Backbone as CSV, one residue per row, in Angstrom:
resi,resn,N_x,N_y,N_z,CA_x,CA_y,CA_z,C_x,C_y,C_z
1,MET,0.821,-1.206,0.000,0.000,0.000,0.000,0.865,1.270,0.000
2,TYR,1.935,1.248,0.796,2.824,2.411,0.802,3.390,2.666,-0.595
3,LEU,3.848,1.618,-1.261,4.400,1.768,-2.605,3.334,2.229,-3.580
4,LEU,2.135,1.684,-3.463,1.034,2.081,-4.334,0.726,3.565,-4.169
5,PHE,0.632,4.042,-2.932,0.252,5.428,-2.696,1.358,6.403,-3.077
6,LEU,2.601,5.937,-3.167,3.675,6.798,-3.656,3.493,7.134,-5.133
7,THR,2.772,6.279,-5.861,2.588,6.522,-7.299,1.411,7.458,-7.580
8,LEU,0.552,7.710,-6.594,-0.672,8.464,-6.843,-0.404,9.959,-6.976
9,ARG,-1.234,10.620,-7.772,-1.221,12.087,-7.859,-2.274,12.601,-6.878
10,LYS,-1.842,12.879,-5.670,-2.769,13.229,-4.591,-2.993,14.739,-4.530
11,GLU,-4.242,15.124,-4.333,-4.615,16.520,-4.123,-5.368,16.625,-2.802
12,TYR,-4.969,17.624,-1.992,-5.612,17.842,-0.701,-6.389,19.154,-0.753
13,HIS,-7.641,19.107,-0.319,-8.492,20.298,-0.286,-9.098,20.409,1.116
14,VAL,-8.640,21.411,1.865,-9.096,21.616,3.241,-9.877,22.924,3.289
15,GLU,-11.158,22.848,3.618,-12.028,24.027,3.570,-11.711,25.034,4.664
16,SER,-11.393,24.540,5.863,-11.158,25.438,6.998,-9.726,25.277,7.507
17,PRO,-8.992,26.378,7.679,-7.634,26.289,8.216,-7.626,25.610,9.588
18,GLY,-6.566,24.864,9.846,-6.428,24.239,11.151,-7.156,22.926,11.315
19,THR,-7.630,22.334,10.204,-8.340,21.057,10.303,-7.642,19.921,9.554
20,ASN,-6.419,20.161,9.098,-5.689,19.144,8.346,-5.062,18.134,9.316
21,PRO,-5.506,16.880,9.315,-4.981,15.907,10.274,-3.536,15.506,10.004
22,TYR,-3.045,15.789,8.800,-1.659,15.471,8.477,-0.693,16.586,8.883
23,ASP,-1.226,17.694,9.359,-0.402,18.841,9.756,-0.064,18.728,11.241
24,PRO,1.216,18.565,11.592,1.579,18.394,13.004,1.339,19.626,13.846
25,THR,1.112,20.791,13.214,0.894,22.021,13.983,-0.585,22.257,14.312
26,THR,-1.482,21.390,13.816,-2.904,21.535,14.115,-3.124,21.434,15.618
27,GLN,-3.758,22.433,16.197,-3.919,22.497,17.651,-5.209,21.837,18.129
28,GLU,-6.330,22.148,17.487,-7.611,21.595,17.931,-7.727,20.135,17.500
29,ARG,-8.442,19.362,18.289,-8.666,17.960,17.981,-10.101,17.772,17.478
30,PHE,-10.246,16.904,16.466,-11.527,16.742,15.800,-11.920,15.275,15.682
31,PHE,-13.230,15.058,15.467,-13.724,13.796,14.941,-13.683,13.902,13.419
32,TYR,-13.048,12.936,12.753,-13.057,12.900,11.294,-14.031,11.814,10.852
33,CYS,-15.018,12.224,10.089,-16.087,11.342,9.637,-15.691,10.759,8.280
34,VAL,-15.493,9.444,8.218,-14.987,8.788,7.011,-15.899,7.620,6.672
35,TRP,-16.371,7.544,5.427,-17.167,6.385,5.035,-16.292,5.137,4.989
36,HIS,-16.912,4.035,5.329,-16.191,2.770,5.462,-15.504,2.358,4.159
37,ASP,-16.155,2.621,3.015,-15.618,2.133,1.742,-14.378,2.886,1.269
38,SER,-14.107,4.064,1.852,-12.968,4.863,1.387,-11.857,4.981,2.427
39,MET,-11.886,4.170,3.480,-10.987,4.392,4.615,-9.507,4.149,4.298
40,LEU,-9.204,3.379,3.252,-7.789,3.157,2.926,-7.103,4.433,2.462
41,ILE,-7.837,5.313,1.778,-7.211,6.524,1.242,-6.717,7.452,2.352
42,PRO,-7.534,7.800,3.355,-6.984,8.624,4.429,-5.936,7.899,5.268
43,ALA,-6.033,6.573,5.360,-5.056,5.818,6.149,-3.659,5.940,5.560
44,PHE,-3.551,5.837,4.228,-2.242,5.857,3.567,-1.986,7.156,2.808
45,GLY,-2.897,8.125,2.926,-2.795,9.350,2.134,-1.798,10.366,2.635
46,GLY,-1.257,10.183,3.821,-0.287,11.137,4.371,0.268,10.620,5.688
47,LYS,1.173,11.377,6.269,1.782,10.986,7.541,0.891,11.460,8.685
48,HIS,0.526,10.552,9.558,-0.394,10.870,10.639,0.339,11.440,11.854
49,HIS,-0.328,12.390,12.489,0.181,12.995,13.710,-0.948,13.009,14.734
50,ASN,-0.771,12.319,15.829,-1.758,12.340,16.914,-3.149,11.954,16.425
51,SER,-3.249,10.784,15.827,-4.537,10.320,15.320,-4.825,8.910,15.821
52,ALA,-6.095,8.675,16.131,-6.582,7.354,16.509,-7.857,7.086,15.729
53,ALA,-8.306,5.838,15.752,-9.526,5.485,15.014,-10.330,4.476,15.816
54,LEU,-11.636,4.603,15.686,-12.552,3.649,16.307,-12.763,2.493,15.345
55,THR,-12.488,1.270,15.800,-12.671,0.080,14.973,-13.577,-0.902,15.693
56,SER,-14.274,-1.711,14.925,-15.243,-2.635,15.506,-14.541,-3.752,16.269
57,LYS,-15.328,-4.471,17.085,-14.813,-5.614,17.830,-14.923,-6.904,17.034
58,HIS,-15.405,-6.815,15.802,-15.515,-7.992,14.952,-14.155,-8.344,14.353
59,ALA,-14.120,-9.442,13.615,-12.860,-9.919,13.042,-12.248,-8.902,12.092
60,ASP,-13.100,-8.226,11.277,-12.545,-7.248,10.341,-11.947,-6.060,11.082
61,GLY,-12.463,-5.773,12.300,-11.909,-4.706,13.115,-10.498,-5.011,13.565
62,SER,-10.199,-6.295,13.797,-8.837,-6.694,14.188,-7.855,-6.443,13.050
63,PHE,-8.291,-6.733,11.825,-7.441,-6.469,10.662,-7.203,-4.974,10.505
64,VAL,-8.273,-4.178,10.648,-8.139,-2.725,10.530,-7.200,-2.186,11.603
65,ALA,-7.293,-2.722,12.825,-6.426,-2.276,13.914,-4.957,-2.527,13.579
66,GLN,-4.661,-3.644,12.925,-3.284,-3.939,12.523,-2.796,-2.966,11.452
67,VAL,-3.696,-2.629,10.508,-3.348,-1.659,9.469,-3.054,-0.298,10.092
68,LEU,-3.895,0.102,11.047,-3.707,1.393,11.719,-2.347,1.454,12.416
69,GLN,-1.963,0.362,13.029,-0.671,0.333,13.711,0.466,0.553,12.722
70,VAL,0.339,-0.012,11.531,1.364,0.140,10.500,1.516,1.603,10.080
71,VAL,0.388,2.328,9.971,0.439,3.712,9.487,0.622,4.730,10.618
72,GLY,0.835,4.250,11.846,1.136,5.160,12.949,-0.071,5.701,13.678
73,MET,-1.196,4.998,13.598,-2.398,5.389,14.319,-2.724,4.346,15.379
74,SER,-3.311,4.786,16.474,-3.765,3.846,17.490,-5.222,3.490,17.229
75,ALA,-5.646,2.338,17.736,-7.008,1.849,17.520,-7.744,1.746,18.846
76,ILE,-8.998,2.156,18.824,-9.890,1.989,19.964,-11.004,1.070,19.509
77,ARG,-11.174,-0.062,20.171,-12.149,-1.048,19.739,-13.521,-0.717,20.298
78,GLY,-14.534,-0.731,19.430,-15.886,-0.430,19.865,-16.776,-0.176,18.667
79,SER,-17.969,0.337,18.910,-18.945,0.596,17.859,-19.715,1.860,18.171
80,THR,-19.985,2.653,17.136,-20.791,3.854,17.338,-22.262,3.508,17.564
81,ASN,-22.645,2.265,17.300,-24.036,1.864,17.504,-24.322,1.462,18.953
82,HIS,-23.295,0.999,19.653,-23.462,0.563,21.028,-22.277,1.080,21.844
83,ILE,-22.446,2.248,22.453,-21.356,2.877,23.187,-21.698,2.868,24.671
84,SER,-20.903,2.140,25.449,-21.108,2.113,26.888,-20.575,3.394,27.512
85,THR,-20.948,3.608,28.770,-20.460,4.798,29.477,-18.949,4.786,29.572
86,ARG,-18.375,3.620,29.861,-16.916,3.510,29.961,-16.251,3.789,28.616
87,ALA,-16.826,3.240,27.531,-16.242,3.462,26.203,-16.351,4.927,25.798
88,THR,-17.470,5.557,26.151,-17.644,6.979,25.848,-16.565,7.803,26.520
89,ARG,-16.311,7.518,27.783,-15.274,8.253,28.515,-13.898,8.023,27.899
90,ALA,-13.612,6.781,27.484,-12.309,6.476,26.873,-12.128,7.243,25.566
91,LEU,-13.187,7.334,24.779,-13.103,8.050,23.512,-12.910,9.545,23.731
92,ILE,-13.630,10.090,24.708,-13.505,11.520,24.990,-12.119,11.838,25.541
93,ASP,-11.604,10.969,26.401,-10.249,11.173,26.943,-9.196,11.115,25.837
94,CYS,-9.455,10.269,24.838,-8.520,10.133,23.717,-8.360,11.454,22.981
95,LEU,-9.433,12.257,22.947,-9.418,13.523,22.211,-8.590,14.601,22.888
96,ASP,-8.122,14.356,24.093,-7.228,15.323,24.735,-5.934,15.475,23.936
97,GLU,-5.523,14.389,23.282,-4.254,14.418,22.556,-4.382,14.016,21.092
98,ASN,-5.467,13.345,20.725,-5.570,12.768,19.387,-6.814,13.221,18.642
99,HIS,-6.681,13.303,17.312,-7.865,13.304,16.467,-8.467,11.901,16.526
100,LEU,-9.763,11.810,16.302,-10.409,10.504,16.315,-11.164,10.295,15.005
101,VAL,-10.772,9.278,14.265,-11.406,8.932,12.991,-12.496,7.904,13.248
102,ILE,-13.687,8.178,12.729,-14.817,7.269,12.915,-15.460,6.983,11.563
103,THR,-15.772,5.701,11.311,-16.538,5.308,10.129,-17.975,5.061,10.604
104,PRO,-18.845,6.065,10.503,-20.154,5.990,11.154,-21.169,5.109,10.438
105,ASP,-20.784,4.520,9.297,-21.692,3.577,8.639,-21.270,2.132,8.916
106,GLY,-20.246,1.937,9.731,-19.807,0.588,10.076,-20.301,0.193,11.454
107,PRO,-20.123,-1.087,11.863,-19.508,-2.153,11.062,-20.498,-2.964,10.221
108,ARG,-21.794,-2.621,10.283,-22.790,-3.437,9.595,-23.601,-2.687,8.554
109,GLY,-23.332,-1.387,8.368,-24.077,-0.633,7.387,-25.357,-0.037,7.948
110,PRO,-26.249,0.465,7.089,-26.150,0.447,5.620,-25.076,1.390,5.082
111,ARG,-24.669,1.123,3.848,-23.563,1.838,3.227,-23.846,3.339,3.166
112,ARG,-22.866,4.108,3.651,-22.870,5.571,3.609,-24.116,6.179,4.256
113,ARG,-24.610,5.536,5.289,-25.698,6.098,6.086,-25.188,6.282,7.507
114,LEU,-25.335,7.501,8.012,-24.748,7.886,9.284,-25.539,7.335,10.467
115,SER,-24.818,6.770,11.442,-25.442,6.385,12.709,-25.352,7.558,13.679
116,VAL,-26.099,7.478,14.764,-26.198,8.607,15.688,-24.963,8.747,16.578
117,GLY,-24.123,7.701,16.633,-23.026,7.677,17.596,-22.059,8.843,17.511
118,ILE,-21.687,9.246,16.309,-20.699,10.316,16.164,-21.265,11.651,16.642
119,ALA,-22.568,11.890,16.423,-23.202,13.115,16.930,-23.270,13.089,18.453
120,PHE,-23.558,11.925,19.020,-23.588,11.756,20.477,-22.229,12.076,21.086
121,LEU,-21.168,11.536,20.500,-19.823,11.775,21.020,-19.426,13.240,20.892
122,ALA,-19.782,13.863,19.779,-19.453,15.272,19.581,-20.155,16.137,20.613
123,SER,-21.396,15.809,20.920,-22.161,16.576,21.903,-21.568,16.443,23.299
124,HIS,-21.122,15.251,23.670,-20.622,15.019,25.018,-19.154,15.386,25.191
125,SER,-18.449,15.596,24.094,-17.021,15.929,24.202,-16.724,17.398,23.942
126,GLY,-17.611,18.074,23.180,-17.341,19.453,22.799,-16.441,19.589,21.591
127,HIS,-16.051,18.477,20.990,-15.179,18.508,19.812,-16.016,18.447,18.536
128,ALA,-15.576,19.176,17.523,-16.322,19.273,16.270,-16.076,18.061,15.378
129,ILE,-17.011,17.870,14.460,-16.919,16.810,13.457,-16.486,17.419,12.130
130,VAL,-15.459,16.855,11.518,-15.011,17.301,10.193,-15.459,16.267,9.163
131,PRO,-16.387,16.633,8.260,-16.775,15.706,7.190,-15.637,15.555,6.184
132,THR,-15.557,14.411,5.549,-14.485,14.159,4.586,-15.045,13.484,3.346
133,ALA,-14.259,13.521,2.278,-14.610,12.811,1.048,-13.323,12.412,0.342
134,PHE,-13.359,11.259,-0.296,-12.182,10.738,-0.982,-12.636,10.074,-2.282
135,THR,-11.900,10.334,-3.343,-12.240,9.723,-4.623,-10.978,9.566,-5.454
136,SER,-11.063,8.710,-6.444,-9.896,8.423,-7.274,-10.344,8.196,-8.710
137,SER,-9.512,8.625,-9.654,-9.877,8.536,-11.065,-9.969,7.093,-11.548
138,ARG,-9.183,6.230,-10.971,-9.230,4.806,-11.321,-9.023,4.016,-10.039
139,CYS,-9.841,3.000,-9.826,-9.706,2.242,-8.589,-10.282,0.843,-8.736
140,TRP,-9.839,-0.030,-7.861,-10.492,-1.326,-7.676,-11.549,-1.159,-6.598
141,ARG,-12.605,-1.948,-6.670,-13.624,-1.976,-5.611,-13.820,-3.428,-5.173
142,ILE,-13.367,-3.690,-3.954,-13.452,-5.034,-3.404,-14.812,-5.184,-2.718
143,LYS,-15.630,-6.105,-3.191,-16.981,-6.264,-2.672,-16.972,-6.963,-1.318
144,GLY,-17.804,-6.435,-0.396,-18.005,-7.058,0.898,-19.459,-7.418,1.081
145,SER,-19.836,-7.770,2.313,-21.203,-8.208,2.570,-22.202,-7.064,2.497
146,TRP,-21.783,-5.830,2.872,-22.734,-4.710,2.859,-22.162,-3.452,2.216
147,THR,-20.877,-3.452,1.927,-20.264,-2.320,1.229,-19.061,-2.828,0.454
148,ASP,-18.389,-1.926,-0.235,-17.168,-2.311,-0.928,-15.996,-1.545,-0.332
149,LEU,-14.806,-1.802,-0.832,-13.599,-1.109,-0.376,-12.889,-0.542,-1.593
150,MET,-12.675,0.783,-1.599,-12.050,1.451,-2.730,-10.536,1.452,-2.568
151,ILE,-9.828,0.942,-3.589,-8.366,0.937,-3.600,-7.914,1.620,-4.883
152,PRO,-7.273,2.775,-4.805,-6.825,3.456,-6.032,-5.846,2.597,-6.828
153,LYS,-5.940,2.709,-8.141,-4.992,2.011,-9.000,-3.722,2.848,-9.156
154,PRO,-2.606,2.219,-9.469,-1.349,2.959,-9.585,-1.464,4.150,-10.529
155,PHE,-0.868,5.267,-10.112,-0.757,6.512,-10.874,-2.095,7.225,-11.063
156,ALA,-3.111,6.820,-10.328,-4.417,7.477,-10.424,-4.371,8.847,-9.753
157,ARG,-5.227,9.750,-10.207,-5.424,11.027,-9.530,-6.384,10.782,-8.359
158,THR,-5.964,11.161,-7.174,-6.736,10.871,-5.970,-6.940,12.145,-5.171
159,LEU,-8.192,12.419,-4.818,-8.544,13.648,-4.101,-8.929,13.338,-2.662
160,LEU,-8.438,14.176,-1.736,-8.757,14.061,-0.320,-9.322,15.401,0.135
161,LEU,-10.584,15.418,0.554,-11.266,16.656,0.924,-11.686,16.625,2.395
162,ALA,-11.550,17.775,3.045,-12.047,17.957,4.414,-12.930,19.192,4.438
163,GLY,-14.147,19.048,4.938,-15.092,20.153,4.967,-14.992,20.984,6.231
164,ALA,-15.899,21.941,6.364,-15.920,22.819,7.530,-16.383,22.033,8.762
165,PRO,-15.802,22.311,9.927,-16.190,21.606,11.150,-17.655,21.835,11.502
166,ILE,-18.270,20.811,12.046,-19.670,20.871,12.492,-19.691,20.679,14.001
167,TYR,-20.220,21.670,14.713,-20.298,21.594,16.169,-21.707,21.181,16.595
168,VAL,-21.778,20.229,17.501,-23.051,19.777,18.065,-23.168,20.377,19.467
169,PRO,-24.301,20.999,19.804,-24.458,21.615,21.132,-24.185,20.612,22.255
170,PRO,-23.642,21.085,23.361,-23.252,20.175,24.449,-24.445,19.527,25.142
171,ASP,-24.300,18.208,25.355,-25.225,17.442,26.205,-26.697,17.617,25.844
172,ILE,-26.998,17.654,24.548,-28.406,17.753,24.158,-29.070,16.380,24.334
173,PRO,-30.385,16.331,24.556,-31.078,15.054,24.726,-30.876,14.150,23.509
174,ARG,-30.799,12.877,23.766,-30.520,11.927,22.690,-31.564,12.004,21.575
175,GLU,-32.838,12.276,21.959,-33.880,12.334,20.940,-33.719,13.534,20.007
176,ASP,-32.916,14.533,20.421,-32.692,15.717,19.585,-31.465,15.580,18.686
177,LEU,-30.764,14.458,18.823,-29.544,14.278,18.043,-29.815,14.019,16.568
178,ASN,-31.002,13.499,16.261,-31.289,13.123,14.873,-31.200,14.308,13.911
179,GLN,-31.541,15.513,14.384,-31.444,16.665,13.493,-29.983,16.952,13.116
180,TYR,-29.062,16.656,14.030,-27.638,16.860,13.721,-27.093,15.711,12.878
181,VAL,-27.661,14.521,13.057,-27.316,13.421,12.163,-27.657,13.804,10.722
182,THR,-28.819,14.440,10.548,-29.235,14.890,9.219,-28.266,15.933,8.662
183,VAL,-27.824,16.858,9.510,-26.886,17.899,9.083,-25.554,17.274,8.648
184,ILE,-25.043,16.340,9.448,-23.756,15.703,9.133,-23.875,14.847,7.873
185,GLN,-24.975,14.096,7.768,-25.208,13.278,6.573,-25.232,14.143,5.324
186,SER,-25.926,15.274,5.396,-26.007,16.175,4.253,-24.629,16.722,3.893
187,ALA,-23.837,17.084,4.912,-22.487,17.608,4.662,-21.610,16.556,3.990
188,MET,-21.718,15.309,4.427,-20.937,14.231,3.814,-21.372,14.011,2.366
189,ASP,-22.685,13.988,2.136,-23.188,13.772,0.773,-22.740,14.893,-0.166
190,GLN,-22.844,16.133,0.292,-22.455,17.273,-0.532,-20.961,17.268,-0.824
191,LEU,-20.168,16.909,0.180,-18.716,16.896,-0.015,-18.308,15.794,-0.989
192,ASN,-18.969,14.648,-0.909,-18.664,13.579,-1.853,-19.056,13.964,-3.272
193,SER,-20.178,14.657,-3.425,-20.569,15.141,-4.751,-19.557,16.157,-5.271
194,ALA,-19.083,17.042,-4.371,-18.078,18.033,-4.759,-16.779,17.363,-5.172
195,ALA,-16.404,16.297,-4.468,-15.177,15.576,-4.813,-15.291,14.946,-6.197
196,ASP,-16.439,14.329,-6.486,-16.639,13.712,-7.796,-16.632,14.764,-8.914
197,SER,-17.261,15.924,-8.647,-17.281,16.995,-9.648,-15.882,17.546,-9.897
198,LEU,-15.129,17.722,-8.817,-13.772,18.233,-8.939,-12.894,17.255,-9.705
199,LEU,-13.078,15.975,-9.454,-12.303,14.964,-10.165,-12.648,14.971,-11.651
200,THR,-13.922,15.135,-11.971,-14.344,15.212,-13.373,-13.697,16.406,-14.061
201,ASP,-13.666,17.543,-13.366,-13.028,18.742,-13.926,-11.544,18.508,-14.164
202,ARG,-10.889,17.871,-13.190,-9.456,17.610,-13.329,-9.189,16.686,-14.515
203,ASN,-9.978,15.647,-14.652,-9.784,14.708,-15.749,-10.075,15.365,-17.092
204,SER,-11.089,16.239,-17.121,-11.428,16.939,-18.355,-10.315,17.882,-18.766
205,SER,-9.741,18.579,-17.783,-8.641,19.503,-18.070,-7.414,18.760,-18.562
206,ALA,-7.141,17.601,-17.937,-5.985,16.810,-18.339,-6.154,16.277,-19.748
207,SER,-7.389,15.844,-20.075,-7.662,15.331,-21.413,-7.539,16.436,-22.459
208,HIS,-8.042,17.637,-22.118,-7.971,18.768,-23.040,-6.509,19.161,-23.274
209,SER,-5.733,19.142,-22.202,-4.311,19.507,-22.328,-3.565,18.509,-23.185
210,THR,-3.911,17.203,-23.012,-3.245,16.161,-23.768,-3.586,16.235,-25.257
211,ASN,-4.846,16.570,-25.545,-5.318,16.562,-26.924,-5.075,17.875,-27.651
212,SER,-4.694,18.934,-26.927,-4.485,20.228,-27.566,-3.165,20.258,-28.304
213,PRO,-3.132,20.852,-29.491,-1.886,20.965,-30.229,-0.925,21.914,-29.533
214,ILE,0.361,21.649,-29.638,1.382,22.513,-29.038,1.696,23.651,-29.976
215,ALA,1.554,24.890,-29.461,1.795,26.065,-30.309,3.260,26.161,-30.644
C-alpha cells in the first residue's frame, strides 16, 4: 500500500484552516467522519500525527487495527451503535491528545448512512466533526457483505477533501440528536458530490491539455 500510494497524484483540499490531520501544527482535535468504503485513502494518504480510530470488535476490526498500527495510528475497539459509558469516557479522553477517525456507517451498514453515535460523542465531548470525502480517477472496488472497499490504482489522480467543522451543542437530549445526524449526513453527501465533480473537472482539463496541439 505504501508503494502504491507513492505513485498516486494526490490533491488535498481543506475548507477550513487548522483542520488538516496530516499537519503536526494543528492544535484543535476533531472527529473525522470517514465512510467505510474509502478508509484506505486517508489511512495511507499522508503521515499521521496524533490520530486514533474507532474500529469494531468484529474480526474485520482486528485487521483494521493492525493496518492502523502500520500507518502510525492507534485503535480503539468499539462501535458507534453501542457505546457504553466507559467506552464513551475512553473516547472523549482520547481527544485530549488525538484526532479521532470514525466510520459511522460501520460495522454493519447500511452503506454511507450515518449512525447517531458520532453526533452523540461530539455533543458530550465538545469537539467538532469534520466531514471528509475521498475519490480516485481509477480504482479497484473489493466487494463485501454490505459495502465495498475502494483501492486506487497505480498513478491514479486521488482527491482528499475535508469540509468545515460541524459543532453539536453540548449534552443535548438523545432524541434531539437526529437533526444533527441529518446535518452531518447532508455535509458528507455534498462533499462527496463536490469531490466527484472536482475529479471530473481535473480529468477533463488533463484530457484537453493532452489533446491540444502545441503552439
